[in-house]
C-alpha positions in Angstrom: 0.1 0.1 0.2 1.4 3.7 -1.0 0.0 5.9 1.2 0.6 9.6 0.5 0.1 12.5 3.3 -0.3 16.1 3.0 2.1 17.9 5.6 1.5 16.8 9.2 -0.2 19.7 11.4 0.6 19.6 15.1 -0.6 21.8 18.1 1.6 22.0 21.5 0.0 24.5 24.1 0.6 25.1 27.8 -2.7 25.6 28.8 -3.5 27.3 32.3 -0.8 25.2 33.6 3.2 26.2 34.7 5.0 23.4 32.9 4.6 21.3 30.0 4.0 17.6 30.5 3.1 17.1 27.0 5.3 15.8 24.2 5.3 15.3 20.4 7.9 14.0 17.9 7.4 12.6 14.7 9.9 10.6 12.1 10.2 10.5 8.4 6.6 11.4 8.1 5.8 7.8 8.9 5.9 7.8 12.8 3.9 9.8 14.7 4.2 10.0 19.0 2.4 11.9 21.4 2.7 11.6 25.3 1.2 13.0 28.4 3.1 13.0 31.0 2.2 12.7 34.8 3.9 12.7 38.2 4.6 16.7 39.0 6.8 19.4 38.2 10.0 18.0 36.5 8.8 14.4 36.6 6.0 14.4 33.8 7.7 16.2 31.2 11.0 13.8 31.5 9.0 11.1 31.1 6.8 12.0 28.4 10.1 13.5 26.7 12.1 10.3 27.4 9.5 7.7 25.8 8.8 9.9 22.8 12.8 10.5 22.0 13.7 7.1 22.6 11.1 5.8 19.7 12.2 8.0 17.4 15.6 7.3 18.6 14.9 3.4 18.1 12.9 3.9 14.9 15.9 5.8 13.5 18.4 3.1 14.1 16.5 0.0 13.6 13.7 0.4 11.3 14.2 -0.7 7.9 11.2 1.2 5.2 11.9 -1.7 2.6 11.0 -4.8 5.4 7.6 -5.5 6.5 6.7 -3.6 9.9 5.9 -6.1 12.6 4.2 -6.0 16.6 7.2 -7.6 17.4 9.5 -4.8 16.1 6.9 -2.6 18.2 7.4 -4.2 21.2 11.3 -4.0 20.9 11.3 -0.5 20.6 8.7 0.1 23.2 10.9 -1.8 25.4 13.7 0.0 24.6 11.8 3.3 25.5 11.1 1.3 28.9 14.3 0.9 29.4 15.4 4.5 29.0 12.9 5.7 31.6 14.0 2.9 34.0 17.2 5.4 34.2 14.6 7.8 36.5 13.4 5.4 38.8 14.6 6.7 42.1 13.0 4.0 43.9 10.3 6.5 44.8 6.5 4.7 45.4 5.3 7.6 43.4 6.9 6.9 40.1 6.8 9.2 37.1 4.8 8.2 33.9 3.5 8.9 31.1 0.2 8.2 28.4 1.4 6.9 25.0 0.1 7.5 21.5 1.6 6.1 18.4 0.8 5.8 14.8 3.4 4.5 12.4 2.6 4.7 8.8 4.1 1.3 6.3 3.5 -0.7 3.0 1.0 -2.8 5.0 -1.3 0.4 6.2 -1.3 1.7 9.6 -0.5 0.2 12.9 -1.6 2.3 15.9 -0.7 1.4 19.5 -1.6 3.4 22.8 -1.5 3.0 26.6 -3.5 5.7 28.5 -6.2 7.9 28.3 -4.5 10.0 25.3 -6.1 9.4 22.3 -6.0 8.1 18.3 -9.1 8.7 15.8 -9.4 7.4 12.6 -12.0 9.4 11.0 -13.4 9.7 7.8 -15.3 13.1 6.7 -18.6 11.6 4.9 -18.6 8.8 7.1 -17.4 10.3 10.8 -15.1 8.7 13.1 -14.3 5.2 12.7 -12.1 4.4 15.4 -11.4 5.7 18.9 -9.1 4.4 21.1 -10.4 3.0 24.5 -9.3 5.1 27.3 -7.2 2.9 30.0 -9.1 5.1 32.5 -11.1 4.3 35.7 -14.4 5.7 34.8 -14.1 4.4 31.3 -13.7 1.0 33.6 -16.7 2.0 35.6 -18.7 2.4 32.6 -18.0 -0.7 30.5 -18.8 -2.5 34.0 -22.4 -0.8 33.8 -21.3 1.3 37.2 -21.6 4.8 35.6 -23.3 5.9 32.3 -21.2 7.1 29.4 -22.3 10.5 29.3 -21.4 10.5 33.0 -17.8 10.0 32.3 -17.2 13.7 31.2 -18.0 14.8 35.0 -16.7 11.6 37.4 -14.7 13.4 40.1 -11.7 10.7 39.3 -12.1 10.9 35.3 -8.4 11.7 35.2 -7.3 8.6 36.9 -5.4 6.6 34.1 -5.3 2.5 34.3 -2.4 1.9 32.5 0.9 4.5 31.6 4.2 3.8 30.8 6.6 3.8 33.9 10.2 3.0 34.9 10.5 -0.3 36.7 10.7 -4.0 35.1 7.9 -4.9 37.1 5.7 -1.9 35.7 5.6 -3.0 32.1 2.0 -1.8 30.9 1.3 -3.5 27.5 -0.1 -1.1 24.7 -3.9 -1.9 22.6 -2.5 -2.4 19.2 -4.4 -2.3 16.2 -3.7 -2.9 12.3 -6.0 -0.4 10.2 -5.5 -1.2 6.0 -9.0 0.1 5.3 -7.6 3.7 4.5 -9.5 6.0 1.6 -8.2 9.3 0.5 -9.3 12.1 2.4 -9.3 10.0 5.8 -7.8 11.8 8.8 -5.8 10.7 11.8 -5.7 12.7 15.3 -3.7 11.9 18.0 -4.3 13.9 21.0 -4.1 14.3 24.9 -7.0 14.5 26.8 -6.7 18.3 27.8 -7.1 19.0 23.9 -10.7 18.1 23.8 -11.3 19.8 27.3 -13.8 22.6 25.8 -14.4 21.1 22.2 -15.5 17.5 20.5 -13.6 15.6 17.7 -15.7 17.0 15.2 -14.8 20.5 16.0 -11.2 19.6 16.1 -11.1 17.9 13.0 -13.2 20.2 11.1 -10.2 23.6 12.3 -7.5 20.6 11.4 -9.3 20.0 8.0 -9.3 23.8 6.9 -6.0 24.6 8.2 -6.8 26.7 11.2 -4.4 26.0 13.5 -4.2 29.4 14.9 -8.0 29.5 15.1 -7.6 26.4 17.2 -4.9 27.6 19.5 -6.9 30.6 20.1 -10.2 28.3 20.6 -8.2 26.2 23.6 -6.1 29.3 25.1 -8.5 28.9 28.3 -8.3 24.9 28.7 -6.8 24.0 31.9 -4.2 21.0 31.1 -1.7 20.9 28.1 -3.0 20.3 25.0 -1.5 18.8 22.0 -2.5 16.6 18.7 -1.0 15.8 15.2 -3.0 15.8 12.6 -2.2 13.4 9.8 -4.5 13.9 6.3 -4.1 11.0 3.7 -3.8 12.5 0.4 -4.5 9.4 -1.5 -4.2 5.7 -0.4 -3.4 3.4 -3.3 -3.3 -0.6 -2.9 -0.3 -2.3 -5.0 -0.2 -5.7 -6.6 2.3 -6.9 -4.4 0.4 -6.0 -0.9 0.3 -8.5 1.5 -2.6 -6.8 3.3 -4.0 -8.8 6.8 -7.8 -8.5 7.2 -8.7 -4.8 8.5 -9.2 -5.0 12.5 -11.4 -1.8 13.1 -14.9 -3.1 12.9 -14.4 -5.6 15.6 -11.4 -4.6 17.7 -11.8 -4.4 21.4 -9.5 -1.2 21.7 -12.1 0.5 19.4 -14.7 2.5 21.6 -17.0 3.0 18.7 -17.5 -0.8 19.2 -18.3 0.0 23.1 -20.1 3.5 23.1 -23.8 3.2 23.0 -25.3 4.5 19.5 -28.1 6.8 19.7 -31.1 5.2 17.1 -33.2 8.2 15.8 -36.4 7.8 16.9 -40.0 8.4 14.8 -42.1 10.6 17.2 -44.8 8.9 16.1 -43.4 5.5 16.7 -46.8 4.4 17.5 -50.3 5.8 16.1 -54.0 5.7 17.6 -56.6 5.3 14.8 -60.4 5.9 15.6 -61.7 2.8 13.6 -60.7 -0.6 14.8 -60.6 -3.5 12.5 -63.7 -5.5 11.4 -63.3 -8.8 12.7 -64.0 -11.8 9.8 -66.1 -14.9 10.5 -64.7 -17.9 9.9 -66.9 -18.4 7.1 -65.7 -15.1 5.5 -62.1 -16.1 5.8 -62.7 -19.5 4.4 -64.5 -18.0 1.1 -61.9 -15.8 0.9 -59.2 -18.6 1.0 -60.9 -20.6 -1.8 -61.7 -17.2 -4.3 -57.6 -17.0 -3.6 -57.2 -20.8 -4.5 -59.7 -20.9 -7.4 -57.9 -17.8 -9.0 -54.4 -18.9 -8.7 -55.2 -22.0 -10.7 -56.7 -20.2 -13.7 
């Protein structure tokens, strides 16, 4: 598969915070990484920067663009990033950490991976959101357990508690959710964003502003966000399947990590589902029904 993209767009803003714990990076216009650090001043920013830069450095040194890209290669890259994080382990029980979103475009399509509540979206403008990464968060776990509704996630008091993160320590190797996407059309969009990006807007507004190349307007739109907020926007110009492609079955429609398959969908209801009529249907006698059946059979034989 040959994928051509427009120049990638990004936003990386401080918000009302005093330090920037988000970090974004890219390699060769194929790999896009976004991390949202946690752990307080001079902790979260170290974690997010370390993971982003480690992954980019590892890809630059080890990934051959002419060879197939596999999940094992991705896991090796993540293990390397974990090892770099280990260097900052001070033995404290409260460890620094970071979320991870990763998008890699290659000759078999797109490999996406995430840990935590930063999100990845695959959007087809004429169809809407095809993929939304499932948050690794307490709020989303409670929603799936039926303890809260999907609408209550946004106002849940502990909505910022994540259940997976990249942290130092060999006993803390959280695995990512990985998805392979090859149902890619010209015009498709991929968005990676930290949770602060959607603080005062929904994904429809975010994608519209990116699609119309209004990054300055987007920055103005989010200037009052309390949290750091960052995003990558990758817009596909053309996706061409080639004869030699060895493309596996697309996973989006069934993937457990696709929140679209979990979030309750609203079905439009007709206002007049039930209509009361004044005249009740007349009951037919058994004789009338037999006569009707006889006439039908007779006409059919003719």
